[in-house]
C-alpha positions as CSV (number, residue, x, y, z in Angstrom):
1,M,2.4,259.5,45.3
2,A,3.5,257.1,42.6
3,I,4.1,259.1,39.4
4,A,6.8,258.5,36.9
5,D,9.7,260.9,36.5
6,N,8.8,261.4,32.9
7,L,5.6,263.3,33.6
8,I,6.9,266.5,32.1
9,S,8.3,264.9,29.0
10,Q,5.1,262.9,28.3
11,I,2.8,265.8,28.8
12,S,5.0,268.1,26.6
13,E,5.2,265.5,23.8
14,S,1.5,264.8,23.9
15,F,0.5,268.4,24.1
16,L,1.7,268.7,20.4
17,K,-1.2,266.5,19.5
18,I,-3.6,268.8,21.3
19,E,-2.3,271.8,19.5
20,S,-2.7,270.1,16.1
21,S,-6.2,268.7,16.8
22,P,-9.3,270.5,15.5
23,H,-11.2,269.0,18.5
24,F,-9.0,271.1,20.9
25,S,-9.3,274.5,19.2
26,G,-10.7,276.3,22.3
27,D,-8.7,277.9,25.2
28,T,-9.6,275.3,27.8
29,I,-9.5,271.5,28.1
30,W,-10.8,269.0,30.7
31,L,-8.0,267.2,32.5
32,T,-8.9,263.6,33.6
33,F,-6.8,261.8,36.2
34,Y,-7.0,258.0,36.4
35,L,-6.4,257.3,40.1
36,A,-6.2,254.0,42.0
37,G,-5.8,253.3,45.6
38,L,-7.4,252.0,48.8
39,P,-11.0,253.0,48.9
40,E,-10.7,255.0,52.2
41,Q,-7.9,257.0,50.8
42,L,-9.7,257.6,47.5
43,K,-12.8,258.7,49.6
44,H,-10.6,261.5,51.2
45,V,-9.1,262.5,47.8
46,A,-12.5,262.5,46.1
47,A,-14.0,264.7,48.9
48,M,-11.1,267.2,48.5
49,L,-11.4,267.3,44.7
50,I,-15.2,267.8,44.8
51,A,-14.8,270.6,47.2
52,E,-12.4,272.3,44.7
53,G,-14.9,272.0,41.8
54,W,-13.8,268.7,40.2
55,V,-16.4,266.5,38.6
56,N,-16.7,262.7,38.2
57,A,-14.9,262.0,41.5
58,D,-17.4,259.4,42.7
59,G,-17.1,255.6,42.7
60,W,-14.1,255.6,45.1
61,D,-15.4,252.5,46.8
62,S,-14.3,250.5,43.7
63,G,-10.6,251.5,44.2
64,W,-10.7,253.8,41.2
65,I,-11.8,257.4,40.4
66,Y,-11.6,259.4,37.3
67,P,-11.9,263.1,38.4
68,K,-12.0,265.9,35.8
69,I,-11.4,269.6,36.0
70,K,-11.5,272.3,33.3
71,V,-8.2,274.2,32.9
72,K,-6.6,276.6,30.6
73,K,-4.9,275.0,27.6
74,S,-1.2,275.5,28.3
75,V,1.5,272.9,28.4
76,D,3.3,274.7,31.3
77,L,0.1,275.2,33.3
78,I,-1.0,271.6,32.8
79,T,2.4,270.2,33.8
80,S,2.7,272.4,36.9
81,F,-1.0,271.7,37.8
82,S,-0.4,268.0,37.5
83,Q,2.7,268.0,39.6
84,V,1.2,270.2,42.3
85,I,-2.2,268.5,42.6
86,S,-0.8,265.0,42.6
87,S,1.7,265.9,45.4
88,R,-1.2,266.6,47.7
89,W,-2.4,263.0,47.6
90,P,-1.3,260.1,49.8
91,N,1.8,258.3,48.6
92,D,-0.1,255.1,47.7
93,I,-2.6,256.8,45.4
94,I,-1.4,255.9,41.9
95,V,-1.9,258.1,38.9
96,Y,-2.2,255.6,36.1
97,G,-2.9,258.2,33.5
98,I,-3.9,261.8,32.6
99,D,-6.0,262.6,29.6
100,A,-7.0,265.9,27.9
101,D,-10.8,265.8,27.1
102,T,-12.9,268.1,25.0
103,L,-15.9,267.7,27.3
104,S,-16.7,266.6,30.9
105,D,-19.1,264.0,29.5
106,M,-16.9,260.9,28.8
107,H,-19.3,259.4,26.3
108,N,-19.2,262.4,24.0
109,S,-15.7,263.7,24.6
110,K,-12.7,263.4,22.3
111,F,-9.5,262.7,24.3
112,I,-5.8,262.6,23.9
113,T,-3.6,260.8,26.5
114,L,-1.1,263.1,28.2
115,Y,0.5,260.7,30.6
116,N,0.6,257.0,31.1
117,F,2.1,255.4,34.3
118,T,5.0,253.1,33.6
119,D,6.8,251.0,36.2
């Protein structure tokens, strides 16, 4: 799984924006992962995520998926969750980004970027 070593620092730094935003005043947020990879591998990852209650995990045949899951708003939980869930994916699935969203509906959601992949 290709994910930069600075995941924890990026999420921790970005989480300060969440805490100060009136859009994120609730106890939960939606985490959105921006995943790229071979369609057949994404198909397997998407099926696993859907079985675990994630939404928006379709479209794997394009080489990209943007799955979302609702989680408790906590920097430690989000960091741990991101590390654990991404370690379960094949090594050539790339996490290009992780966003915090206010809603599962991407058209009406407010978001803050928590993580951006850098080479």
